[in-house]
N, C-alpha and C positions, 0 to 999 in steps of 0.2 A: 504494500500500500504506500503511495507517495506521501512524503512528509507534508503536513498542512502548511500553507504559506503564512508567515507571520504578518500580522496587520501592521502597516507602516505608519509611523507617527508624522503628521503634517502640522507645521507650526503656522503657516500662512496660506490662505486660499488666494488664487490668482485674481487680480483686479480685472483682467480681460481674459475671456475664454475662447476667443476666436480671432484668427489673423488670416487675411486674404491678400494675395498679390493684386496690386492695383492695375486696372486697365486690360486684364485678360480674363477669358472665361475659365473658371476653375471647375474641372470635372472630378478630380481626385481629392479626397479628404484624408488627412493623417491625424490621428488622435493621440495626443500626448497625455498619458495618465497622470493623475495627481501626484503619485509618488515620483514619477519621472520629472514632473515640473519642480517638485521640491528638491530633488537631487541637483538639477541644473541651477536652481536658485542658490542653494547652499555652496556648491562647489565653484560654479563659474561667476556668480555675482558676489557672494560673500567671501570667496577665497578659502573655504574650509578644505581640509584634507578629506580623503575618503574615510579615514578613521573617525574624524570629528563628525562627519556627516552621518556615519553609521550610528554613533552614540545618540545624536539628536533624533534620528529617525527610528531608533530602537530596533535596529536590524544589524546583520553582520556586515563587515567591510566588503566581503566578496559579493554579497547581494547588492550593496551600493554600487559597486563597479559594474555589475550586470545592468542595473537600472540606468546608471549614468551613460553607459555605452549605447544602450537602446535609445535613450532620449537624444543623444547627440546625432545618431544616425537619422532619426526622424526629423530633427531640425535641418540637417543637411539635405535630406530628401525634399523638404519643402522649399528651401532656398534655391537649390540647384534646379529642381524640376518644376518650380512654380505651383506647388500644391497648397491647398488651404490647410491651415492648422487649427485644430480645436483642442481644448484642454478639459479633461473630465474623466471620471471613472477610476477604476483601480481598487486595490484592496488597501484601504487606509482608514485612519481615524484621526480626528483633530486633537491636538494637544489640549489637555484639560487644565493647564495652568500649574500642574504639579511637578514639572520637569525643569524648574528654573535653573538648577545647578548645571544642567546639560545645555539647555537652550540659550540661557543668558538673557540679557535685557533686549536683544534683538527680536525675541519672540514676544509679540505684543500680548499673547495669551498668558505667558508666565509673568510678564511685567504687570499685568492688570489683575492676575488671578482669575481670569475670566473662565467660567465653567458653563455658561448658558449655551444653548444650541445655536448653530449657525444657519442662517437663511441662505439658501442656494438660489442662484439665478435660473430662470427658465425662459426659453425662447418664446416669443409671442405666438408662434404657430405650432408649438409642440405640446405633447401630452406627457404628463409625468405619472408614472406608476410606482408605488411603494410596495415593498414586500417585507414582512417581518422576517428577520434574517439571522441565521447562525450557521457558520461553516458551510455555506453554499446551499443550505436547506431552508425551507419555510419554518420559522419558529412557531410553535403551536399555541402560544398564549399571548395575545395582543398586548395585554396590560403589563406583561413582564419582559417584553422584548428589549434587549439592550442595543440592538442595531436594526436599521432598515437598509435595504438596498434600493436605491432610487434609479429608475430607468427613464430617460427622456426619449420620447418617440416622435419621429417625423415621417410622414408618408408611410405609416405602418412599419417602420423600421427603427431599431434601437440605434440612436446616435451617440449616446453617452450613458455611462453607469457610474454610480458612486455609492460607497458604503459609509453610512453615517451613524454615529452613536447617539443614544437618547439621554446619556448622562444620568441614568437612574430615574428618569421621570416616571410618574404613575399614569394611570389610565387617561385622566382628563388632560394632563400636560402633553401626553403623546399625541392625542387628537389635535391639540393646539400646535404641536410641532409640525404635523403633517399639513395642517391648514396654512401655517406660516410659510412653509416651503412649497406652497402651490401645488400640492399633490391632487391629482384628478381621480385616481383609483387606487384602492388598497387590496392586496391579496394577502390573506392570513389564514390561520387555522381557526381556533376558537376565539370568540370575542363576546363580551357581555353586552346586555341591552343598553346600558348607559353610554358605553363607548359607541355603539351603533348610532344612537341618537345624536351624539356629538359629531360624528362623521357626516350623518345626513344633514345636520344643520350647516356644516361647512361645505356641503355640495360634493362630498367625496363618495364615489361609487364603491360599494363593498363587494368583494368576492371572497366569502368566507368558507371555512370547512375544506380548505385545500392543503395538501401535504406534498412532500417530495422536493425536488430541485426548484430553487427560485427562478433560475434562468429558463428552465423548461416550462414552468408555469406562465411566465410572461410571454414566451413564444406562443404557447397555446392560446393565451388570451388574445394576442394579436391575430392569430389564425382563426379565432372564433370557435375553438374546440376545448376550451378550459372547462373542466368539470368542477362545479362548486355548489355549495348549499345556500340557496337564497334565504333559508330560514335558520341559518346557523345561530347558535347561542351558547353561552357558557352558563351552566346552571349553578355554579358556585362562585363566590366573590371573595375579595381580599379579606373582608371582615370575618369570613368563615374559615380562614386559613389559620386556625390556632390549635391549641391543644384539643385533642379529641376530634378534630376536623380532618379534612383531606386537602391536599394541594393539587393545583393544576399540574405541577411538575410530576406528580406521582403517576399519572396515566395519560397526560398530554391533552390539552384542550383541543377540540376538533375531533376527538376520538373518544369512544366509550361514553363517559358521563357527559361530555359536551357534544352537542349535536349541531 
């Protein structure tokens, strides 16, 4: 079994997420992932060594070298061959402000102690799908998910992906996170009635009762073949998760006790 990929720590999101050669028609698009962007920013702009970059991104030096070389090739391809460059997606998490000793004052999150969630830009003509996410799979309890994978869709095709953390937010805060990030649709396992109401109030379409690979589920949704439960609900709530009770993690929301 392949070793799971370590989530890369990102200290700054790009101010601009798309670059295009002026005056020519652009047919090909190259996507620079967020971790590739971070490696370029740290090494080429801030002048850090690969070892320093590795500590800041919380990954190995060899992984930094692989990411950096991939990013440099993509940049060269765009400059030499006149291709459009977009930035987004990848396996990453934003710094939560706790790595000041490594990131230093140049990381605005460590300098401010910022731990709130980040609002991501969405194109005017794109659709954004969120999936409760854990290790590539659909996490089965909406209210306890620590990550979402966000997919931006244009012309029924995925144009960018990004994994984002919820910073331990609960049910209501997670619904607010999705609304703030302009999510149009949510794919998840089990979800309670209150959260469903919050999503409905935000105009977010719900596809609940889904399990398996997040990427496969999104592709199925775009193809119109996603199997989901329009009446999904979680029959137990956080206030019942105490002594003598049972937890969603014990048998997985969206399965067995959660319909």
